[in-house]
N, C-alpha and C positions, 0 to 999 in steps of 0.2 A: 874718760882717761885719754892722755895723749896717745896718738898712733905711735906704735913701735915701727922700727925700720931704719935701714941705713940712709945716709943723707941723700945719695942720688935717687933713691926710691921716693923718699919724702918730697924732694924737689920736683920729681915727675908727677907726684900725686896732685900738686896744686896748679898744674898747667891744664889748660883747655885749648889746645891747638886746633887749627883748621887744617884741611888736607884737600888736595886735588882728586877728582874722579868720583865715581858712582859706586865703587866698591872699596873696601878697606885696603889701603896700600900696606905692603910688608912691614914698612918702618912703623906705622901705627900699631899693627898687630904685635910686633916685637916689643914696643914701649908698653903697651898694655900689660904684657906679661912682666915687665920690669917696674910696674908701679903706676903708670900713667893713670891720672884719676878721671879724665874726661876728654871729650872732643867737642868741637863746635861745628855744626853743619851750616853750609851756606847754599845759595841757589845752585852753585856748580856741582853740588853733591846730589841733587834731587832731579829725578826724571818722572817718578810715579810713586804713589804710596807703596805698592808692592815692592818696588826696587829699594825704597828706603827702609822697608821692613827687613829685606834680605841683608842690606848693609848693617843695620843695627844688630841683627843676629850674629853677623861676623864679628862685630865688636864684642858682644856679650859672650861669644864662645872663648874669648881670650881672657875676659874679666866680666863676671856676671853683673857686678854692681857699678859698671862704668856709667858715668854721667854723660848722656847724649844730649847736648844742647842745641837749640836752633833759635834764630832770631825771627820769630814768627809773631808779628803784631796783628795779624788778621786784618790788614788793611793795606795801605800803599806800600808798607814795608812788609813783604811776604817772601819767604824763602821756600815754604813748602808748596805754594802754588805759584811760584814765580813764572812758570812757563805760560800760564793762562791768565793770571791776575787773580786776586782773592775773591773767593765766594762770599766773603763777608765785607761789611762796609767800612770797618775801621773805627777808631776810638771817637773821632769828632762826630761822626754820624750817630754813634750810640749816645754820646753826650747830648746831642741835639734832640733825640727822642726823649731822653732822660727817664727811662724805665730800667731801674736797676735789676729787676727780675729778667728782663730781656737781655741786658748786658751779661748777667751770670749765665743765662741759657746759651748765648753765643759762645762764651768762654768754655763752658762745659762741653758743647758740641766740638769746639776746636780741640780741647783736651782729649776727648775720646779719639779723634783722628790721629793726633800725635802719639797717643799712648799705643794705639793699635799698630803704629809704624815703629814702635820701640823708642820713641824719643821721651826723655825723662825730665828735661829742663827746658823751659821756654823763657827766653829773654823778653818777657812781657808780663805785666802791662807797663806802658809808658805812663808814668805817674807825674809827668811834668805839668805845670799850670802854664798854659801859653798865653801869659799875660802880656807879651811883647808881640804885637801883630806883624812886626818885621822879622821875626824869627825865621832864619833860613833852613832850620834843620828839624824843627818840631812840627808846628803847624797842625795839619790834620792828624798827626800821630797822638796829640793829646785829646783828652775828653772835652776840653774846653779852656776858658780863661778865667773860671770862677773856682776858687779853691775847694769849696764844699762840694760842688758838682763833681769835680775831678776826684775828690776823696771817696765819695760814695760809689762811684763807678769803678775806680781802681780796686776798692775792697770787694766789689761784686765780681770783678774779672778774676781776682785772686781766688775767691771761693769756687767760682765755677771750674776754673782750670785745675785746681788741686783736687777738686772732687773726683776728677778723671784720673788722678794719679800722676799728674805732671806738675812739677814744682814751678810755681810762679816766681817772677823776678821783677820787683818794682824798680824802675829806673827813671831818671839818671840822677842819683843822690848827690847833692841835696836839692837839685832842681835846675833843669836846663831851659825853663820856659822863658825867663826874662833876659834874653840875650839876642844880639843881632850878629853873633859870630858862631860859626859851625866849628865845634871842637875837633872835627877831622882835619881841619886846616890850621887852626890857631886856638889860643887859650881864651875862652869866653870869660868875661868879667861880670859877676853878679854883684851889683853895687848896692844891695839893700842892707840896712841894718838888721840886728838880731830880732827886734820886735817885727819888722816887716817880713822877715823869713819865716818867723814863727806863725804869723797870720796868713801866709801865702804858700810858699814853697814846701814847708815841712808838713802842711796839713795833710795831703794825700799820702805821704809816707807813713805818718802816724796811723792813718786808717788802714793801709795796706799791712803794716805790721800787726795791728790789732786783729785783722782778718786772718792772720796766720801765715802771711807770706814767708816762704822758706828761704828766699834769696833777695838780696837788694844788689843792684848794680850801681857802681860809683860813676859819676860824671867827671870828666876832665876840665873842671871849672875852678876859676879862681874866685873865692869867696872871702873878701877881706874881713867881713864881720867876724869870721872865725879864724881865718889864717890869711895874713896879708902876703905871704911868701910862697906857699906851696899849693898846687892844684889839689882839689879835694881827694882825688884818688891816692895822692902821695902824702896826705897830711894826717898825722896822728891826732891833731885837735878835732878834725872832722870825722875821721873813720872811727877812732877809739872813743874820743871825748864825746862827740855829738851822737853818732849812730849807735854805738854800743852803750855808753853810759847814760846819756841823757834820754834817748829814745827807747832804750832797753832792748834793742835788737839783738838776738842771740843766734840767728841763722847764719847762713853762708853769705859772705860778701864777695862779690866777683867784679872784676874791673870791666869797664868798657874796653874796646879793643886797644891794647897797650901800644900798638903800632901807630895810633892816631897822633897827629902832629902836635896836639896840644900838650903831650907829655914826652913824646919821642924826640922832638927837635932839640929840647934842652938836655934831657937826661939819657937819651938813648934807650933802645929796647931793654937791655940788660939793667941799666941804671933804674929805669922807671919800674921794672919788675921788682927789684930788690927793695926800692923805697916803698913801693905799694904794700908789699908783705909786712915790711917793718912797721908801717903805719897801722896795720890791723886788717888788711885785706886777706882773704883765704884762698882765692883762685884767680889765675891770670888768663883772661881771654885774648887770644893771639891768632892770627891766621887769615884775617880777611885779605891781606895782601902778602903775608909771609907764611904760606902754607907748605912748609917743607921741614924735613928733618933737621936741617941745619939751624934753623931758627929755634926749634924746640931744644936742641942741643945747647945752643947759646945760652938760652934762658935757664935751662936746668943746671948748667955748669956755673952760671954767675950766682945762682941761689946757693949752691954748695959752697963756692968760694967765700960768699958773703957770711955764711955761718962760720966757716973756719977762721975768717979774719975778725969775727965779732961784730961786723956790721949788722947782722941779722941774728937775733938770739935764737938758739936751736929750739927752745921751748915754743917760741912764736910760730916757727915752722911746723913743729909737731901739732900745735893747737889747730893751725889752718888745715893740715892734712886730715886731722880727725874730723873736722867739720865736712870736708869733702866726702870722706867715707860714711859719716852719719847721713848725709843727704842721699848718697848712693844706696844705702841700706833702706831708707824711707821709700824711695821711688820704687825700689825692686819689690819691697813687701807690698806696697800699695797697689802697683800694677798687677802683681801676681794674684793678689786677693780679688781684684776687680775683674780678672779674666782678660785683660789687655794682652796684646801680643799673641793671641791665640792663632793657630794655623787655619786660615780660612781665605776665601777669595776677598781680594781688596777692591772695592768699587771705585768708580770715578769719584773725584774729590767732593763734588756736591752738585745737586740738580737744582733747577730753578724754583722749586718750592720748599727749599731748605730754610732753616731759621735765619741763616746769613742773608740770603736774598730777600726774605721777607722783611728783615730789619732794614735793608737798604731801601726798600720801597717805602717803609714808614718814615724814613729820614728825609726824603725829598721835600723841599720847601719851594713853593711857587710864589713869586711876587709879580703882580700884573698891574699895569695902569689902566685907566678907564677906557683907552682906545686900543688896548692891546689886541693883537690878533688872536684868534680862538685857537685853542688846543682841544683835541689833537689835530695834527696836520692832516689834510686830506690828499696831499700830493707829496711824492718822494722829494726830500730837500737836498740841498747841497750843504755839506758839513765842512766847516773849517775849524781845524784844531790848532790852536796856538800852543807852541811847545817851548816853554821857558827852560833854562838849564835845570836839570833835576839834582837834588842833593844826593850825596854819595850813599846815604843811608837807604834810600829807595833803590838805587841801582838803575842802570839802563836796560836791563834785561826784561823788566816786567811790562807787559803790554797794557795800555790804557786807551781810553777815548771813547767816542760816541759813533764814529762812522760805521764800524762793524756791526754793533748790534741793531742800529737803525736800518742798515741795509738788509738785515735778516727780517725785519718786521715791515719795512716799506721797500719792496724791490724797486730798484732804479735809483736809490739813493747813491750819491757820489760823495767822495771825501778827499780831503787834502790836509796835510799837516805841515805847518809852517814855523819856522824858528824866525828869530829876529833877523838873521842874516838872509833869509830867503825873501824878505819883504821888498828889497830893491828900492829904487829912488821914489816910487809912487806906490806906498803900501796899500792904500785903499784900492787902486786899480788891481793890484796883485790879489788881493782878498776876493774881489768881486769878479775876477776873471772867470768867464764861463758860467756864471750863476744864472744869468738871464732873469726871467721873471719867477723862477722857482723859489719856494721857500728856502730861507737861509738860517742855519744853525751855527752859532759861533761858540766854540768850546774853549774855556780858559782855566787856568790854575793859578790861583793866588794873584789875581790882577792887581791888587793893591800893592804888591811888592815889586812890580815891574813897570817902570814909567813908560817904556816903549809900548807895552802891551795896552796900557790904559789909553795912551794917545792913539794907537791904531783902532782900538775898539770904539772909541767915541767918534772917530772919523767915519768909520764904516756905518755906525748906527745913524749918523747924520744922513747918509745916502740911503740906508736901508732900515728905517726905524721899525719895520715889521719883523726884523730878525729876532730870533730866539737865542738868548744868551744862557749858556749852561756853565756855571762855576763849579769845578771839580776840586777846588782847593778850599781855602778858608774864605767864607763869603763876607769879607770885610766891607767890599764895595759892591753895591748893586747898581748895575747898568742895564738899560734896555727896557722896552715896554713889557716884555715877558722874560723874567729871570728865573731860572731853576738853579737851586743850590743842592748839591748831592752830598757835600761834607766829606768828600773823598773821591779818589780816581780809580777805585778798584773795579774789577770786572762786574761785581754785583751792583755798584753805584751806577756804572755806565748802562747796565740793563734796565735798572729802575727808571733812569731818566728816559731811555729810549722807549720804554713801554708807555710812559705818560705822554711823550711827544706823539707816539703812533697811535695811542688809544687802544692798545691791545696787549695782552700779556702772553709771554712766551710760555708754550705748554711745557710741562715737565716731562722729560724723557725718562724712560725706565733706566736706571743705573746699569752700566755695562761693566763687566770685569775688565781690568787693565792688566796687560801683560807685564811681568816683572822686567 
């Protein structure tokens, strides 16, 4: 049955705003009492599991069925572990291993952590098929470039996460993999025809839906095969016609960040919000950049005005609000039954013998030429980490690299991180400065997407053919006599590569309680 309630309350129900701080601000508490259906947590809201548990308890004190969402992909994109880097390897690594039971176990392990912290909705898994190697925003976030592989792992991730009582969210519908444009900045064009979309992009979403995914997130993508005019998020043909009617999805549909330029530039925050709801979307994610009450008020008031003016049918809004409340009821009942959110000590995020770290170890692939230097190294190396611009989805706050874990395993290891601007007029000399005769480890991310990086790497390898190359992005290009592919740049991936290079495994410390 459609949710009952006044228009402002219904409008607030379909919003999932972000906010600043590690405790619930007064405006969020007040809004929860007035109907706000959910919130979205970002890295700025997370200090520790215990702190997040306290934060979500504050939120539930105002509304027990509030949806608490987080963008936690358990890979390079991590919010729950943004201060240290993820203790799991990420989707591409899991796809490289291609063990669906492992993927399900990793997702279940993640779901338990999130549920214990009171999180009820995870904007994961990424169900995109990364069929375009030049993709600047998906890459290692996808399970791979083959539709059936992505499908089986997307389904496994959904099963594992939801078994722990956290709603899974397959994204970015109808598929963000075949694009060279980041929708944070502009509108990507997916130029495939319907047959091609059916055989590639839609395959993982069908699998995720069949696995019981409670949520699907829309992508701000122009898909002319279905709608030549409107981005998918705003398109009734794609949201209602394709996702609801053709694919048969009856769960919650949430937008990607509504402030992203792919929809905001042309339609504005309010205009994009109203059009998305009219198209068939149920919830609006906002607050990555606009984490304030003024933005939430703007959107709520725009929704109310659209209903009053006839631009948004009231029954459409009521149906959207009902789906939000239905999902809140499911997560509350499921987490209560599982014993999540219990009052207890919350331990460190993960130690090095956890399922996530073990998965990262299984993922590493070594390619070696016949004259390759032997691993493990017997001397502390010099590590050069090349840092291309990071996409906005990953963020700048999450640590990555190989220098720190190698220094722990091989005392005396030195490390430097270089951007393109740091290389100067003689990049080879800059890279080799101070190395001497020590072993050299060169760490890259997506070397195939950055011409400057490929040029520098080839020049350095001509001088030091014994250097070890570690690719922490998509291993599209293999360079060097010894090449390690980690399929991600998470903390777990870095440790796995460091252990292989050093020939030793980090001992697992006993978990220690973290202060709230």
